Each structure stands twice: as C-alpha cells, then as structure tokens.
ChimeraX commands (.cxc) that place a marker at each C-alpha (Angstrom):
marker #1 position -21.94,-144.23,-147.19 radius 0.5
marker #1 position -22.64,-142.23,-144.06 radius 0.5
marker #1 position -21.44,-138.65,-143.84 radius 0.5
marker #1 position -21.60,-136.93,-140.50 radius 0.5
marker #1 position -19.95,-133.99,-138.83 radius 0.5
marker #1 position -18.04,-136.27,-136.48 radius 0.5
marker #1 position -14.47,-136.87,-137.55 radius 0.5
marker #1 position -13.80,-140.31,-138.93 radius 0.5
marker #1 position -17.02,-140.66,-140.91 radius 0.5
marker #1 position -15.72,-138.60,-143.84 radius 0.5
marker #1 position -13.25,-141.38,-144.62 radius 0.5
marker #1 position -16.09,-143.82,-145.25 radius 0.5
marker #1 position -17.35,-141.79,-148.19 radius 0.5
marker #1 position -13.88,-141.41,-149.68 radius 0.5
marker #1 position -13.29,-145.19,-149.69 radius 0.5
marker #1 position -16.53,-146.23,-151.36 radius 0.5
marker #1 position -16.98,-146.70,-155.06 radius 0.5
marker #1 position -15.87,-143.52,-156.86 radius 0.5
marker #1 position -19.20,-143.25,-158.73 radius 0.5
marker #1 position -21.12,-143.35,-155.43 radius 0.5
marker #1 position -18.73,-140.82,-153.88 radius 0.5
marker #1 position -19.07,-138.48,-156.86 radius 0.5
marker #1 position -22.87,-138.82,-156.81 radius 0.5
marker #1 position -22.94,-138.08,-153.06 radius 0.5
marker #1 position -20.77,-134.99,-153.49 radius 0.5
marker #1 position -22.89,-133.88,-156.44 radius 0.5
marker #1 position -26.07,-134.16,-154.37 radius 0.5
marker #1 position -24.47,-132.31,-151.49 radius 0.5
marker #1 position -23.32,-129.52,-153.81 radius 0.5
marker #1 position -26.76,-129.16,-155.39 radius 0.5
marker #1 position -28.28,-128.99,-151.91 radius 0.5
marker #1 position -25.66,-126.42,-150.97 radius 0.5
marker #1 position -26.62,-124.32,-153.99 radius 0.5
marker #1 position -30.27,-124.47,-153.00 radius 0.5
marker #1 position -29.51,-123.35,-149.44 radius 0.5
marker #1 position -27.23,-120.62,-150.84 radius 0.5
marker #1 position -30.12,-119.30,-152.95 radius 0.5
marker #1 position -32.32,-119.13,-149.83 radius 0.5
marker #1 position -29.52,-117.42,-147.93 radius 0.5
marker #1 position -29.06,-114.91,-150.74 radius 0.5
marker #1 position -32.76,-113.99,-150.57 radius 0.5
marker #1 position -32.55,-113.53,-146.79 radius 0.5
marker #1 position -29.52,-111.26,-147.15 radius 0.5
marker #1 position -31.32,-109.22,-149.83 radius 0.5
marker #1 position -34.31,-108.89,-147.49 radius 0.5
marker #1 position -32.04,-107.68,-144.69 radius 0.5
marker #1 position -30.40,-105.17,-147.00 radius 0.5
marker #1 position -33.80,-103.81,-148.04 radius 0.5
marker #1 position -34.84,-103.52,-144.40 radius 0.5
marker #1 position -31.63,-101.65,-143.60 radius 0.5
marker #1 position -32.20,-99.24,-146.48 radius 0.5
marker #1 position -35.77,-98.66,-145.30 radius 0.5
marker #1 position -34.57,-98.07,-141.73 radius 0.5
marker #1 position -32.12,-95.44,-142.92 radius 0.5
marker #1 position -34.83,-93.76,-145.04 radius 0.5
marker #1 position -37.27,-93.66,-142.11 radius 0.5
marker #1 position -34.77,-92.42,-139.55 radius 0.5
marker #1 position -32.20,-90.11,-141.17 radius 0.5
marker #1 position -32.17,-87.84,-138.09 radius 0.5
marker #1 position -31.19,-90.75,-135.82 radius 0.5
marker #1 position -28.32,-91.48,-138.16 radius 0.5
marker #1 position -27.14,-87.85,-137.94 radius 0.5
marker #1 position -27.53,-87.77,-134.14 radius 0.5
marker #1 position -25.45,-90.94,-133.84 radius 0.5
marker #1 position -22.71,-89.34,-135.96 radius 0.5
marker #1 position -22.74,-86.27,-133.73 radius 0.5
marker #1 position -22.56,-88.39,-130.55 radius 0.5
marker #1 position -19.76,-90.45,-132.05 radius 0.5
marker #1 position -17.78,-87.31,-132.92 radius 0.5
marker #1 position -18.22,-85.74,-129.48 radius 0.5
marker #1 position -17.90,-88.84,-127.28 radius 0.5
marker #1 position -16.33,-91.36,-129.62 radius 0.5
marker #1 position -14.27,-93.18,-127.02 radius 0.5
marker #1 position -14.25,-93.09,-123.25 radius 0.5
marker #1 position -11.84,-94.98,-121.07 radius 0.5
marker #1 position -13.11,-96.91,-118.12 radius 0.5
marker #1 position -10.54,-96.10,-115.42 radius 0.5
marker #1 position -10.50,-99.48,-113.66 radius 0.5
marker #1 position -10.67,-101.77,-116.68 radius 0.5
marker #1 position -8.68,-99.78,-119.23 radius 0.5
marker #1 position -11.06,-100.87,-122.00 radius 0.5
marker #1 position -12.75,-98.68,-124.58 radius 0.5
marker #1 position -16.45,-98.00,-124.42 radius 0.5
marker #1 position -18.36,-96.69,-127.44 radius 0.5
marker #1 position -21.95,-95.51,-127.37 radius 0.5
marker #1 position -24.17,-97.58,-129.66 radius 0.5
marker #1 position -27.76,-98.39,-130.46 radius 0.5
marker #1 position -28.91,-101.94,-131.07 radius 0.5
marker #1 position -30.79,-102.35,-134.30 radius 0.5
marker #1 position -33.28,-105.21,-134.58 radius 0.5
marker #1 position -34.82,-105.93,-137.96 radius 0.5
marker #1 position -37.21,-108.80,-138.78 radius 0.5
marker #1 position -34.83,-110.30,-141.36 radius 0.5
marker #1 position -32.06,-110.61,-138.78 radius 0.5
marker #1 position -33.78,-113.48,-136.99 radius 0.5
marker #1 position -33.72,-115.57,-140.18 radius 0.5
marker #1 position -29.94,-115.21,-140.29 radius 0.5
marker #1 position -29.10,-115.61,-136.62 radius 0.5
marker #1 position -31.30,-118.40,-135.29 radius 0.5
marker #1 position -29.75,-121.79,-134.61 radius 0.5
marker #1 position -31.44,-123.54,-137.55 radius 0.5
marker #1 position -30.96,-120.68,-140.00 radius 0.5
marker #1 position -30.03,-121.14,-143.64 radius 0.5
marker #1 position -26.72,-119.49,-142.86 radius 0.5
marker #1 position -25.83,-122.04,-140.17 radius 0.5
marker #1 position -27.06,-124.92,-142.33 radius 0.5
marker #1 position -25.07,-123.63,-145.33 radius 0.5
marker #1 position -21.89,-123.46,-143.27 radius 0.5
marker #1 position -22.41,-126.97,-141.85 radius 0.5
marker #1 position -22.96,-128.47,-145.32 radius 0.5
marker #1 position -19.97,-126.57,-146.69 radius 0.5
marker #1 position -17.80,-127.90,-143.87 radius 0.5
marker #1 position -18.83,-131.48,-144.68 radius 0.5
marker #1 position -18.24,-131.01,-148.42 radius 0.5
marker #1 position -14.77,-129.60,-147.80 radius 0.5
marker #1 position -13.91,-132.39,-145.36 radius 0.5
marker #1 position -15.09,-135.09,-147.80 radius 0.5
marker #1 position -13.15,-133.44,-150.60 radius 0.5
marker #1 position -9.97,-133.28,-148.49 radius 0.5
marker #1 position -10.25,-136.93,-147.46 radius 0.5
marker #1 position -10.95,-137.93,-151.06 radius 0.5
marker #1 position -7.87,-136.07,-152.29 radius 0.5
marker #1 position -5.73,-137.76,-149.62 radius 0.5
marker #1 position -7.18,-141.13,-150.59 radius 0.5
marker #1 position -6.41,-140.56,-154.27 radius 0.5
marker #1 position -2.87,-139.44,-153.45 radius 0.5
marker #1 position -2.34,-142.50,-151.24 radius 0.5
marker #1 position -3.55,-144.76,-154.07 radius 0.5
marker #1 position -1.14,-143.09,-156.51 radius 0.5
marker #1 position 1.74,-143.51,-154.06 radius 0.5
marker #1 position 0.82,-147.17,-153.62 radius 0.5
marker #1 position 0.83,-147.71,-157.41 radius 0.5
marker #1 position 4.17,-145.88,-157.77 radius 0.5
marker #1 position 5.77,-148.02,-155.05 radius 0.5
marker #1 position 4.39,-151.14,-156.69 radius 0.5
marker #1 position 5.79,-150.05,-160.06 radius 0.5
marker #1 position 9.16,-149.25,-158.46 radius 0.5
marker #1 position 9.31,-152.71,-156.85 radius 0.5
marker #1 position 8.35,-154.39,-160.11 radius 0.5
marker #1 position 11.02,-152.50,-162.07 radius 0.5
marker #1 position 13.62,-153.34,-159.42 radius 0.5
marker #1 position 12.83,-157.06,-159.80 radius 0.5
marker #1 position 13.20,-157.11,-163.59 radius 0.5
marker #1 position 17.03,-156.82,-163.65 radius 0.5
marker #1 position 17.26,-159.77,-161.24 radius 0.5
marker #1 position 15.58,-162.10,-163.70 radius 0.5
marker link #1:1,2 radius 0.2
marker link #1:2,3 radius 0.2
marker link #1:3,4 radius 0.2
marker link #1:4,5 radius 0.2
marker link #1:5,6 radius 0.2
marker link #1:6,7 radius 0.2
marker link #1:7,8 radius 0.2
marker link #1:8,9 radius 0.2
marker link #1:9,10 radius 0.2
marker link #1:10,11 radius 0.2
marker link #1:11,12 radius 0.2
marker link #1:12,13 radius 0.2
marker link #1:13,14 radius 0.2
marker link #1:14,15 radius 0.2
marker link #1:15,16 radius 0.2
marker link #1:16,17 radius 0.2
marker link #1:17,18 radius 0.2
marker link #1:18,19 radius 0.2
marker link #1:19,20 radius 0.2
marker link #1:20,21 radius 0.2
marker link #1:21,22 radius 0.2
marker link #1:22,23 radius 0.2
marker link #1:23,24 radius 0.2
marker link #1:24,25 radius 0.2
marker link #1:25,26 radius 0.2
marker link #1:26,27 radius 0.2
marker link #1:27,28 radius 0.2
marker link #1:28,29 radius 0.2
marker link #1:29,30 radius 0.2
marker link #1:30,31 radius 0.2
marker link #1:31,32 radius 0.2
marker link #1:32,33 radius 0.2
marker link #1:33,34 radius 0.2
marker link #1:34,35 radius 0.2
marker link #1:35,36 radius 0.2
marker link #1:36,37 radius 0.2
marker link #1:37,38 radius 0.2
marker link #1:38,39 radius 0.2
marker link #1:39,40 radius 0.2
marker link #1:40,41 radius 0.2
marker link #1:41,42 radius 0.2
marker link #1:42,43 radius 0.2
marker link #1:43,44 radius 0.2
marker link #1:44,45 radius 0.2
marker link #1:45,46 radius 0.2
marker link #1:46,47 radius 0.2
marker link #1:47,48 radius 0.2
marker link #1:48,49 radius 0.2
marker link #1:49,50 radius 0.2
marker link #1:50,51 radius 0.2
marker link #1:51,52 radius 0.2
marker link #1:52,53 radius 0.2
marker link #1:53,54 radius 0.2
marker link #1:54,55 radius 0.2
marker link #1:55,56 radius 0.2
marker link #1:56,57 radius 0.2
marker link #1:57,58 radius 0.2
marker link #1:58,59 radius 0.2
marker link #1:59,60 radius 0.2
marker link #1:60,61 radius 0.2
marker link #1:61,62 radius 0.2
marker link #1:62,63 radius 0.2
marker link #1:63,64 radius 0.2
marker link #1:64,65 radius 0.2
marker link #1:65,66 radius 0.2
marker link #1:66,67 radius 0.2
marker link #1:67,68 radius 0.2
marker link #1:68,69 radius 0.2
marker link #1:69,70 radius 0.2
marker link #1:70,71 radius 0.2
marker link #1:71,72 radius 0.2
marker link #1:72,73 radius 0.2
marker link #1:73,74 radius 0.2
marker link #1:74,75 radius 0.2
marker link #1:75,76 radius 0.2
marker link #1:76,77 radius 0.2
marker link #1:77,78 radius 0.2
marker link #1:78,79 radius 0.2
marker link #1:79,80 radius 0.2
marker link #1:80,81 radius 0.2
marker link #1:81,82 radius 0.2
marker link #1:82,83 radius 0.2
marker link #1:83,84 radius 0.2
marker link #1:84,85 radius 0.2
marker link #1:85,86 radius 0.2
marker link #1:86,87 radius 0.2
marker link #1:87,88 radius 0.2
marker link #1:88,89 radius 0.2
marker link #1:89,90 radius 0.2
marker link #1:90,91 radius 0.2
marker link #1:91,92 radius 0.2
marker link #1:92,93 radius 0.2
marker link #1:93,94 radius 0.2
marker link #1:94,95 radius 0.2
marker link #1:95,96 radius 0.2
marker link #1:96,97 radius 0.2
marker link #1:97,98 radius 0.2
marker link #1:98,99 radius 0.2
marker link #1:99,100 radius 0.2
marker link #1:100,101 radius 0.2
marker link #1:101,102 radius 0.2
marker link #1:102,103 radius 0.2
marker link #1:103,104 radius 0.2
marker link #1:104,105 radius 0.2
marker link #1:105,106 radius 0.2
marker link #1:106,107 radius 0.2
marker link #1:107,108 radius 0.2
marker link #1:108,109 radius 0.2
marker link #1:109,110 radius 0.2
marker link #1:110,111 radius 0.2
marker link #1:111,112 radius 0.2
marker link #1:112,113 radius 0.2
marker link #1:113,114 radius 0.2
marker link #1:114,115 radius 0.2
marker link #1:115,116 radius 0.2
marker link #1:116,117 radius 0.2
marker link #1:117,118 radius 0.2
marker link #1:118,119 radius 0.2
marker link #1:119,120 radius 0.2
marker link #1:120,121 radius 0.2
marker link #1:121,122 radius 0.2
marker link #1:122,123 radius 0.2
marker link #1:123,124 radius 0.2
marker link #1:124,125 radius 0.2
marker link #1:125,126 radius 0.2
marker link #1:126,127 radius 0.2
marker link #1:127,128 radius 0.2
marker link #1:128,129 radius 0.2
marker link #1:129,130 radius 0.2
marker link #1:130,131 radius 0.2
marker link #1:131,132 radius 0.2
marker link #1:132,133 radius 0.2
marker link #1:133,134 radius 0.2
marker link #1:134,135 radius 0.2
marker link #1:135,136 radius 0.2
marker link #1:136,137 radius 0.2
marker link #1:137,138 radius 0.2
marker link #1:138,139 radius 0.2
marker link #1:139,140 radius 0.2
marker link #1:140,141 radius 0.2
marker link #1:141,142 radius 0.2
marker link #1:142,143 radius 0.2
marker link #1:143,144 radius 0.2
marker link #1:144,145 radius 0.2
marker link #1:145,146 radius 0.2
view
C-alpha cells in the first residue's frame, strides 16, 4: 500500500484491506501528532524570542509606532502602490519554521496526504454502498417475476 503525494496513489490505500488501511491511517496520524508536538515547541520558542526582543528593544518599538503614525503610507506616483516603512526581524527560531525541511512543511505535507486518503476512502465506501443498493434493487425487482 504505497501512499505518495502524486495523485492516483491515494486510491491504492483506499482499496486495500480495511484493516491495513485503518492501520496505515493510524500510523500516519500518530506520526502527525509527533510532528505537531515538535512544531508546537518551535512556535513556543519563537514566541519567547519575540517577547525577549520586545523586552530588549522597547524604544525601537515606540520609534516604529511614531514613524508609522507620521509616514504610515506613501504613494509611489508611477506604480500607484502603497509603500510602508518596515524593519525586518530575524530571530533564530524563525529558521526552524521557514526552511524547506521544517516541521511545519512536513506537518502540512503529512496532513495533506491524510486528508486525501480519507477523502478517497470515503468515496470508496460510498461507491460500495451504492453498488450494494443497486444489487439489492435488482434482486427485489426480480422477485415479483418469479
């Protein structure tokens, strides 16, 4: 039962034995919970770093408010777009959340696969029910003919 991010492979998992499918989804969900716990810690770390940054630099925060009040928006005459003054903030915890192989990206990829497998499984179950209903309808239609 191969599950990949390419479309078409999700259907393979939904058509296998229901116990195997349920076990696969269970394993994926437990892995998702583990990655979510890591992601939660990284977000907490970022929040702490932000709080520390605001404690260390309260004057910068006030200066930025003053600049924003005085020059909040300026129009660029040729482009007609808005330009706001800003300062880029780079904290160590940000790299853990933004890199290509981050827990956040991994979490979202796993979640996408779980949702896709679930959707295909639901469609498969509905199709099986419809097939049984049609079979029952045909059987009941044949009974009066006997």
